C-alpha positions in Angstrom: 19.4 18.4 -7.4 22.1 19.8 -5.5 21.1 23.6 -6.7 17.2 22.9 -5.9 17.5 21.1 -2.6 18.8 25.2 -1.4 15.5 26.4 -2.2 13.6 23.5 -0.1 12.2 24.2 3.0 14.1 23.4 5.9 13.1 19.9 6.8 11.5 19.1 3.9 14.2 16.5 2.9 13.4 14.5 6.8 10.1 14.3 6.8 9.8 13.3 2.9 11.7 10.3 5.0 10.1 10.4 8.2 7.0 9.3 5.5 8.3 7.4 3.4 9.6 5.2 6.9 5.7 5.7 8.1 4.1 4.4 4.8 1.3 2.2 5.0 -2.1 1.8 3.2 -5.0 2.2 5.3 -7.3 -0.8 5.8 -10.4 1.5 3.2 -8.0 2.6 -0.2 -7.3 0.5 -2.8 -4.5 -0.8 -3.5 -3.7 1.4 -7.0 -4.4 4.4 -4.6 -1.2 2.8 -1.9 0.9 1.5 -5.2 1.1 5.0 -7.0 1.7 6.4 -4.1 4.2 4.0 -2.7 6.1 4.5 -6.7 5.4 8.4 -6.4 8.0 8.6 -3.1 10.3 6.3 -4.4 10.7 8.4 -6.8 10.7 12.2 -5.0 13.5 10.0 -2.8 15.8 8.5 -5.2 14.6 4.8 -4.3 15.5 2.0 -6.3 11.9 -0.2 -6.5 13.6 -3.4 -7.8 15.5 -3.6 -4.9 14.6 -6.6 -2.4 14.6 -4.2 0.9 11.8 -1.8 -0.9 9.8 -5.2 -2.2 9.7 -6.0 1.3 9.2 -2.4 2.0 5.6 -2.4 -0.1 4.5 -5.6 0.7 5.3 -5.1 4.4 2.6 -2.0 4.2 -0.1 -3.5 2.7 -3.5 -3.6 4.5 -2.8 -6.8 7.4 -5.4 -8.8 5.9 -3.6 -8.8 2.7 -0.1 -9.3 4.0 -1.2 -11.8 5.5 -3.5 -14.1 3.0 0.4 -12.9 0.3 2.6 -14.9 2.6 0.7 -18.0 1.4 2.0 -17.4 -2.5 5.6 -16.7 -4.1 5.4 -13.3 -4.7 9.0 -11.4 -6.1 8.4 -8.6 -7.6 6.2 -5.4 -6.2 4.0 -5.4 -9.7 3.3 -9.6 -8.8 2.7 -8.7 -4.8 0.2 -5.8 -6.5 -1.9 -8.2 -9.0 -2.2 -10.6 -6.3 -3.3 -7.5 -3.5 -5.9 -6.4 -6.1 -7.5 -9.5 -6.0 -7.5 -9.9 -2.5 -9.3 -7.2 -2.0 -11.9 -7.5 -4.7 -12.3 -11.2 -3.1 -12.7 -9.9 0.2 -15.2 -6.6 -1.2 -17.6 -9.7 -2.4 -17.5 -11.5 0.9 -18.8 -8.5 2.5 -21.7 -7.5 0.8 -22.2 -11.2 0.7 -22.0 -10.8 4.7 -24.0 -8.0 4.6 -26.6 -9.8 2.3 -27.3 -13.0 4.6 -27.8 -10.4 7.6 -31.5 -10.3 8.6 -33.1 -6.9 8.5 -34.7 -5.7 12.1 -37.4 -3.4 10.2 -38.1 -2.4 14.4 -34.8 -0.3 14.3 
């Protein structure tokens, strides 16, 4: 690992840690995409995803509405949180579609 570090550009490692510290799910991005990127960044930085602090970071990085609802459940691992978050995101999409259908259509617009 040490020999590979000498070939990285200056500031590469600092930039990776900065991205890790500020990594969050964007509202429109799927939970699966967030989870994959989270695991990839953890792997590159040699972070143990089974650590409780990493679990807290993962859940705290989810979209706010998912994070708030996730706190209502008992989840202990990233895998459990991911499954619940995927279900919440799907439920939210179904609710949004129902809301769109119930809105009156104004043909004059």
